[in-house]
N, C-alpha and C positions, 0 to 999 in steps of 0.2 A: 641099528643106528644109535649113535650117542650124540649128545649135545654138550660138549665141554663149555665151561668148566663143570666138573662133576662134584657132587657132594662127597664128603663134608666140605663146606665152603670156608675159605679164609676170607678176611675182609676184602682183599684185593679181588679174589675170585667172584665174590658176591657183587661187588661194584661193577665188574666186567659183565656179569650176567644181567644186571639191571640195564646197563647201557646197550647191550646187544638187544634186549627186549624193546627198549625205547626206539632204537633204530628200526627194528622190524615193524613196530606199530606205526611209526611215522611214514613208512613206505606204503602203508595201507593196502597190502595184498593179503586178503583173508586166507587164501589157500596156503601161502607160505608161512604166515603167522601161525596158523593152526598146526603146522608141523612141529612146533616147539612144545606141544602138549601130548601127553600119553593118549592112546586110543580111547581110554575110558576116563580121561581127565574130568574132574568135577569142578564146576564153577558156580559161584554166586557173584553176579554183577548187578549191583543195586538190588532190585527185588526179582531179578530173573535168575532162575536156577537151570543149569545146563549140565548134561553129561555127554562126553564124547567129542572127539575131534570134528566130526561132521557137523554137530550142533554148534560148535564154536565157530566154524567157518560160516555157517548160515547167519549166526548172530552178528559176526563182524561185518559181513556183507551189508546187512541192514543198518548197522551202526554208521558205517562210513558213507552210506547213501544219503543219510540225513545230516551228518555232521560235516559240513563243508569247510574246506581249508583247515582241516584238523592239524594241529601242531601240539606235540606232547613233550614234556620234560619229566623224567623220573629221577628219583634220588633214593639211594640206599638208606634205610632207617636202622636196621639191625639184621644180624644173621647168627644162626647157630645150627650146626649140623647140616641137615638137608632142608632148612627153612630160611626164607628171606622175607623181611618186612620192607615194604617200599612205600614212599609217598610220591604223589604225582600231581601234576596240574596239566590240563590241556585246554587250548582255546580253539573255538570253532564258531561257525554261524549257521543258522537254520535257513530254510528256503526263503523266509521273509527278510533275511539280512540281519537278524538280531544276533549280536555276538554274545558268546557265553564263555566263562572261565569255569572249568570243572575241576574241583579239588577232590583228591581221593587218597585212600590208603588201600594197599593190597597186602595180603598174606599169601605167600607162595610155599608150597611143599613140593619137593622134587623126588622123582624116582632115581634109583642108582645110575641110570643111563643119562641123567641130566635133563630129561624131559619133565615138564611140569605136570604133576599129578593132581594138584589142587590149587585153585585160585579163588580167593575170597576178596571182593572189592566193594568198598563203601565209597560213594561218590555224591558230592553236592554241587549243584550248578548255581552260578551267580551271573546275572546279566551284567554286561559291560558295554561301554561305548567302543566303537571301533578305535577311537583315539587312545583308549586305555590298554590296548593290546600290548603285550610284552614279548611275545614270541614272533620274531620277524626273520624268516629265512625262506628260501625258495620252497614252495609248498610241495614240490615233488621230491624233496630230498630230506636227509636226516639233519638233525641239529648240528650245525658246524662246530668243530672244536673252537673254543674261545667264546662261544655264546654263553652268557651267564646261566648257571643252574638255579634251582629254586632258592637255595640259601642266599646266593648272591643277589637275587631279585627281591628278597624279603618276603617270599611266599611261604 
């Protein structure tokens, strides 16, 4: 199985890889998202350390069970060879209805087959009012073309 585009990445390939990842995460299907990672993929997500596709699927299942109405925007920051740096923001609310905006950076390294072998994510959460939300699209869908990205939104 391969996941094009494959490394080494051009800027265009890296931007496509970032958008494909954003779309997958916005669909919130842990089993499908986990397929983008190598069987032995290593993750750091905040203070959680994971190894393996099965652990990633379990993690994502728990994440999306608590982060309601999750909407994510990713943006390419830099790329070289088999590595991509990404910045992202997502909005969600908890069980009590408190809206959050989570800002983060990811460093990705890919295997030759285009699957992600490593993901290191640093994330900070900021409480926001529902009226301050910036990501508005059908919650069961990907970010529509034409919806502003992070730079356009000043994030």
